[in-house]
C-alpha positions in Angstrom: 153.5 83.0 -32.0 156.1 85.2 -33.7 153.6 87.9 -34.5 152.5 88.1 -30.9 156.1 88.5 -29.7 156.8 91.1 -32.3 153.7 93.1 -31.2 154.7 92.9 -27.6 158.2 94.0 -28.4 156.9 97.0 -30.4 154.5 98.0 -27.6 157.4 97.8 -25.1 159.6 99.9 -27.3 156.9 102.6 -27.6 156.5 102.6 -23.8 160.2 102.9 -23.3 160.3 105.9 -25.7 157.5 107.6 -23.9 159.1 107.0 -20.6 162.4 108.4 -21.9 160.6 111.6 -23.2 158.8 112.1 -19.8 162.1 111.6 -17.9 163.9 114.2 -20.1 161.1 116.7 -19.6 161.4 116.3 -15.8 165.2 116.5 -15.8 165.3 119.6 -18.1 163.4 121.8 -15.6 161.8 125.0 -16.6 162.2 126.4 -20.1 161.9 130.1 -19.4 163.7 132.8 -17.4 162.6 133.8 -14.0 161.9 137.4 -13.0 165.4 137.9 -11.6 167.0 136.6 -14.8 164.8 139.1 -16.8 166.0 141.9 -14.5 169.6 141.0 -14.9 169.2 140.6 -18.6 167.5 144.0 -18.9 170.2 145.7 -16.8 172.9 144.2 -18.9 171.2 145.3 -22.1 170.8 148.9 -20.8 174.5 149.0 -19.7 175.6 147.8 -23.2 173.3 150.4 -24.9 174.9 153.2 -22.7 178.4 152.1 -23.5 177.6 151.8 -27.2 176.0 155.3 -27.2 179.1 156.8 -25.5 181.4 155.1 -28.1 179.3 156.2 -31.1 179.0 159.8 -29.9 182.7 160.2 -29.1 184.7 162.7 -31.1 186.7 160.3 -33.1 183.8 158.2 -34.2 181.7 161.2 -35.1 184.4 162.7 -37.3 185.1 159.3 -39.0 181.4 158.9 -39.7 181.1 162.5 -41.0 184.1 161.9 -43.3 182.6 158.7 -44.6 179.2 160.2 -45.3 180.8 163.3 -46.9 182.9 161.1 -49.2 179.9 158.9 -50.1 177.8 162.0 -51.0 180.6 163.6 -53.1 181.0 160.5 -55.4 180.7 161.5 -59.1 178.6 159.2 -61.3 
């Protein structure tokens, strides 16, 4: 009789695990972005790229990079 009870408890535990997995999938909702989220993400990436371009091409950064490259190329081995 103990083996029958153990088998039933094991089967019930498996059903409960499967039920929990199914419930978590339903609660979690969709896993991807919607079209509007893609649009906002793309817009934010383009704005960040434009700001980064302005910073990198500014006079101070260009002169600092030029000095850095000049020093690196003038190193004596």
